[in-house]
N, C-alpha and C positions, 0 to 999 in steps of 0.2 A: 740402469735402464729406467726411463720416466714414461709413465702413461699420461697422455694428454687427453682430457675428456672435454668436448665442446658441448655445451647445453647446460641444462639445470638438473639437479638431482631432485628425487622425490621428496617431498616434505616428510619429517619423521612423524610418527603417531599412527593412529588407525586410519585406514583408507577412507576418504570421504566420497560417498556416493551422491553426487549431485544431480537431482533430477533435471530433465531437460525443461527450460522455461517455455519452449514453444508447444508443449503439450496441452496448454490451455487451462486445465483445471488446477487450482491452487486452493488447498483447504485452509479455512480460516474459522475463527470463533467470533460469535457476536458478543461484544461486551456491553453495549448499550443501544437503546432505541429510544429516539425522542421526537417531539414534534418539530416542524420547521421553525426557523427564526422568525420572531415578530419584529415589528418596527420599534426600534429603540430610540426614543427622542430624548435629547438632553434638556437642560433647563431653558435654553433658548429656543427650543422647538426644532432644532436641527438634528440630523442623524449623528450619533456619537462615534459610529464606526468610521475608520479612515476610508475603507472602500465600501461603497453601497452594495449590497447584494440582496436580491429579492428571491426568496425560495418559493417554489410552487405551493399553492394552497393545500393541495392533497399530498404533499411530499412528506417523507419520513427521513430522519437522519439516522444512519447506522454507523456505529463505531465498531470496527472489526479489528482483530488481531491475527496476523499471520505468524504461526509459531516458528516457522523456518524462514527468515527473511532473506536468506542466501538464494532462494529460488526466485525472487522478484527480480525484475530487469534492473540493471545497474543504473540506466538512465531514466528511472521512473519519474515521470512529470505529468501533472494533470492535463497539461496541453498536448502531450504527445501519445497518451494512452486513453482508451475507453475501457470501462470496467463493465462486465456483464455478470450478473449474479444468477446462480442456480441453487435453489433451496431444496435440501433433502431432509425429509423428517427422520428423526432418530428412532 
């Protein structure tokens, strides 16, 4: 007698409880805060960067770390998503 099983088996190891990405809130850690980019001119007076980007005057650049990257959308792209921040004091 042969048992035929159609489908996939559960992966071995501890169960992975993956939070729903549509929940909205993803916890992250702030790694760095810096001022916006300044105009960088090369020796000929031209912009050295390949793609010109003007940051807002009153802007701040935040570098964040998401400890569990598996909860981020798989198709994460800056043109497809908007990021909204909510700060909670420790």
